[in-house]
Structures are given as structure tokens and as C-alpha cells.
N, C-alpha and C positions, 0 to 999 in steps of 0.2 A: 411772129416770134423770131427774133434774130438768131442766126446760126442754124436754123432748121431746114435750110435748103429749100426755101419757098414753100413750106408745108409738105414737101415730098419726103421728108425724113431728116435725120440728124447726121451731121458729120461726126467723125470720131472724137474731135475735140469737145463737141457738145455732149456726146455720150459720156466722156470722161468727166466733164463738169457736173452733169446731172447725177452721176453715180458716185463721184468722189474717187474715182479710180484713175490711176496713172495711165497715160497713153501707152507706155511700153508694156504695162501689164495687160491692157486690152489686146495689144498686138500679140503678146505671148499666148493668151487664151485662144485667140484665133489660130495661131500657128499650131497649137497642140490639139485643135479641134473641139475645144469646149464651147467656143462661141461659133455659131454658124456664120458662114461667109455671107456678108450682106450684099444685096444687089448694088450695082454701080450705076452712076449717072452716065450719060453719053460722053461726058468729059472724063470719066474714070474715077470720080469720087465715090467712096463708099457711102451708102445711105442706110442708116440704122433706124429702127422703128421701136415702138413700145415693147415688142417682144424681146428685142435685144437688151433693152433697159431692164426688163424683168429678169431675164436670164442672168445678166451680169450681176444684178443685185443678189440673186440666189447664190451665185458662185462666191461673191464677196462675203455674204453672211455666213456661208458654210466655212469659208476660210477663217473668219473671225472666231468661229466655234471650234476651230482646230482640226477640221476634217482635212485629210490629205487630198492631193489632187486626184489620185486614183479613186478614193472614196467618193469624191464629188462626181467624178466621171461616172461611177456606178449609179449614183442617185439620178444623175441627168439621163442616163440610159433608160432607167425605169420610167422617168417622166416622158422622155421622147418616144418611147415605145408604147406608152399608154398602158403598161403592164403593172404599174406599181400597185401594191396593196399596202395598207397601213401596217399589217403584220411584218412585211418584208422591210419596210422603212424603219419600223421600230427595232427589228433585230439588228439592222446595220447601226442604228443610233446607239443601242445598248452596247454593242461591241466597241464602238468609239468611246462611249462613256467609261467602259472598263479600262480602256487604254489611258484616258484622261486621269482616272483615279489612280492608276499605277504611277503615272508621271507625278501627280501631286504627292503621293507617298515618297517617291524618290526625292522630290524637292524638299520635303519636310526633313528627310534624313540628312540631306546636304546642308540644310539650314542648321540643324543641330550640331553637326560636325564643325561647320564654320563658326558658329557662335561660341562653342566650347574652345576652339582653337584661338579665336580672336580674344576671348576673355583671359587666356593664359599669357597674352602678349602685353608687356608693359608699355610699349610704344616709346620706350626710351631710345636715345641715340647710342645704342650699344650694338655690337656685331651679332650677338646671340638673339635669335628670333624663333619663338615657338611655332609661328606660322610656317616659316621656311623649314623647320625641323619636321613638322607634321607632313608637309608636302614631299619631303625627301624620303620619308619612311612609308612602309606598307607595300 
């Protein structure tokens, strides 16, 4: 397999390719301790394995679902410590779900205000603009 360091592991570029993650993002996750330091070859190259791929995919999926870095760090700590219970993970997930629902409600409110304001605008080439008036008030 090309790019896998002769069967001894993957280099960072291959890890990025396999996970669809940007190289700088991988570096960032390593820097903040979410990704474990990989072993290095004698020549100093980082060598990643399937565990790194799985962990990075976990992080990326959690980010896609809107979990904050600290929330993901908490989930990883449970997994790393082997202390996770389904009840604890569910509680964290339900807390996150409540935050997501609050954000959705906020976005719906913003959508209504923008739609109402935009509907009041004629779009004509005149200096008066209901959108600007709405932004200037309140």
C-alpha cells in the first residue's frame, strides 16, 4: 500500500487522505492533546495506525454533530479511561441536543425577522430601505 511507510504505519498525509481531514486540523488536534502522539520512525516521521484513524474519525463525526471541543474531550476521556457508561454518554448527548434545539429556535426566530424585513423592501433604486431601518432600530 503506497504511503503507508512499508506496512509500519501511515504518515500524516495518508491519515489526512483516509479520513478526509485537513493536515493542519490533525496538527491542531495533536497540539491540544485530542490525538495521541504517534510513535516516530528512526528518521523522525510520525507513524499513525488504525487506532489513530478511528480516533480521528470519532472526533470528526462528533464535530459534524456540533459537539464542542471540550465536549468531545470529555467523551474521549470517558473512552480512554474505560469508565464510560451508556447513561453518562446519553446524559451528555441529551445536554448537547438541548443546546442544538435552542440554536434551532434562535435560527427560526432570525429567519422570521429577516423574511419579514426583506418582504418590506421593494428593492428599488431608492435611498430608503426598510432593511437598513430595521437594523438601525432596536
